[in-house]
C-alpha positions in Angstrom: 18.4 -39.4 0.8 20.2 -37.6 3.6 22.9 -36.6 1.2 20.4 -35.2 -1.2 18.7 -33.2 1.6 22.0 -31.9 2.8 23.0 -30.9 -0.7 19.7 -29.0 -1.2 20.2 -27.3 2.2 23.7 -26.2 1.3 22.6 -24.9 -2.1 19.9 -22.9 -0.4 22.3 -21.4 2.1 24.9 -20.4 -0.5 22.3 -19.0 -2.9 20.8 -16.6 -0.3 23.2 -13.8 -1.2 21.9 -13.9 -4.7 18.4 -12.7 -3.5 17.9 -9.0 -3.9 18.9 -7.0 -0.9 17.7 -3.5 -1.9 14.1 -2.2 -1.7 12.6 -0.7 -4.9 13.4 3.0 -5.4 9.7 3.9 -5.9 6.7 2.5 -4.1 3.8 1.7 -6.4 0.3 0.5 -6.0 -1.2 -2.4 -7.9 -2.3 0.0 -10.7 1.3 1.1 -11.2 1.2 4.7 -10.0 4.0 6.2 -7.8 3.2 6.8 -4.2 5.3 9.2 -2.1 7.1 7.6 0.9 6.0 10.4 3.2 4.1 13.7 3.2 5.7 17.1 2.8 8.1 18.6 5.3 6.8 21.6 7.3 7.5 25.0 5.9 8.5 27.7 8.3 6.6 31.0 8.1 9.8 32.9 7.3 10.5 30.6 4.3 6.9 30.6 2.9 6.5 31.2 -0.8 3.9 33.5 -2.3 0.8 32.0 -3.9 1.6 30.2 -7.2 0.7 31.4 -10.6 1.6 28.1 -12.2 2.6 24.7 -10.7 3.8 23.2 -14.0 7.4 23.4 -12.9 8.7 21.2 -15.8 7.5 20.3 -19.3 4.9 17.6 -19.1 4.1 18.2 -15.4 0.6 19.1 -14.3 -0.4 22.7 -13.5 -1.6 21.4 -10.1 0.0 20.5 -6.8 2.0 17.3 -7.5 4.8 15.2 -6.2 8.1 14.3 -8.0 9.4 10.8 -8.0 12.2 12.0 -5.6 9.5 12.9 -3.0 9.5 16.7 -3.5 6.0 18.1 -3.0 5.4 20.9 -5.5 2.9 23.5 -4.4 3.1 22.9 -0.7 5.4 25.8 0.2 3.1 28.7 1.1 3.6 28.0 4.8 1.2 27.8 7.8 -0.2 31.3 7.4 -1.7 30.7 3.9 -5.2 32.3 4.2 -6.6 29.8 1.6 -6.4 27.0 4.2 -7.5 28.9 7.3 -10.3 27.2 9.2 -12.2 29.0 12.0 -13.0 25.6 13.6 -10.2 23.1 12.8 -11.1 19.4 13.4 -14.8 20.4 13.6 -15.7 16.8 12.7 -12.8 15.1 14.5 -9.6 13.6 13.3 -9.4 11.1 10.5 -9.3 7.7 12.4 -7.9 5.8 9.4 -4.3 5.0 8.5 -1.9 7.4 6.7 0.8 7.0 4.2 1.9 5.0 1.2 1.0 1.6 2.7 -2.7 2.6 2.9 -4.3 3.2 -0.5 -8.0 4.0 -0.5 -10.4 3.6 -3.5 -12.8 6.5 -4.0 -16.4 5.2 -4.3 -18.5 8.3 -4.9 -19.2 12.0 -4.6 -17.2 15.0 -5.9 -15.0 17.8 -4.5 -17.5 19.2 -2.1 -18.1 15.7 -0.5 -16.5 12.4 -1.4 -16.1 9.1 0.4 -14.3 5.8 0.8 -14.5 3.1 3.4 -17.2 4.9 5.3 -15.1 8.1 5.7 -16.3 11.4 4.2 -14.1 14.3 3.1 -14.3 17.7 1.3 -11.7 19.3 -0.9 -10.6 22.8 0.1 -12.5 25.3 -2.0 -9.2 26.9 -3.2 -8.2 23.5 -4.5 -11.4 22.6 -6.5 -9.7 23.5 -9.8 -6.9 21.0 -9.1 -9.1 17.9 -9.0 -11.3 18.4 -12.1 -9.8 15.2 -13.7 -10.2 13.0 -10.6 -12.4 9.9 -11.0 -14.6 10.2 -7.9 -15.9 6.7 -8.1 -12.7 4.8 -8.8 -9.4 6.6 -8.3 -6.9 5.4 -5.7 -5.8 8.0 -3.1 -3.4 8.1 -0.2 -4.1 10.4 2.8 -1.2 12.3 4.4 -1.2 14.6 7.4 -0.7 18.3 6.5 2.2 19.6 8.6 1.4 23.3 8.0 -2.4 23.8 7.7 -4.3 22.9 10.9 -7.5 20.9 10.2 -6.4 19.8 6.7 -5.1 16.6 5.3 -3.5 16.0 1.8 -5.3 13.5 -0.5 -2.8 12.3 -3.1 -4.2 10.8 -6.3 -2.1 7.9 -7.3 -3.2 7.8 -11.0 -2.5 11.5 -11.6 0.3 12.2 -9.1 -1.5 15.3 -7.9 -2.9 16.2 -4.5 -5.4 18.5 -2.9 -6.1 19.7 0.7 -9.0 17.9 2.2 -11.0 18.2 5.4 -12.4 15.2 7.3 -16.2 15.3 7.6 -16.7 12.2 9.7 -17.7 8.6 9.3 
């Protein structure tokens, strides 16, 4: 019996290198949608792009802010002085106390662009971005919240099903 246990232990030790050592290239949620590893990098005011006429940068891509599988955030390049995202009273309702990033997927449970919620947290989409979320399912889509490095008072809500995102303001709990 000791020989059998020793043999099994030796097999386990020598088979360890056969287990995969690399992490998957793309992080996905249970429904299979891609989730970016991190939010967009800040844009310096001197490198800001003008407002977009179209965001469909490649055939088959949405004409909305979206994220490529390589982590490039399309449409988040107008910089910190973009007047569409200016708030007179940033953080008027406080800061979002929940978790950020790809490891924290939230399920929408109701509302619409002007006021939606999940987990007892309430948000509103930036008026300029309303047209980018017409196809969101406000009672069932999975989203991920990222901090917006350029626009004070705003977060980015990434829709896992569609691969698109919008600027959102936290309204409180």
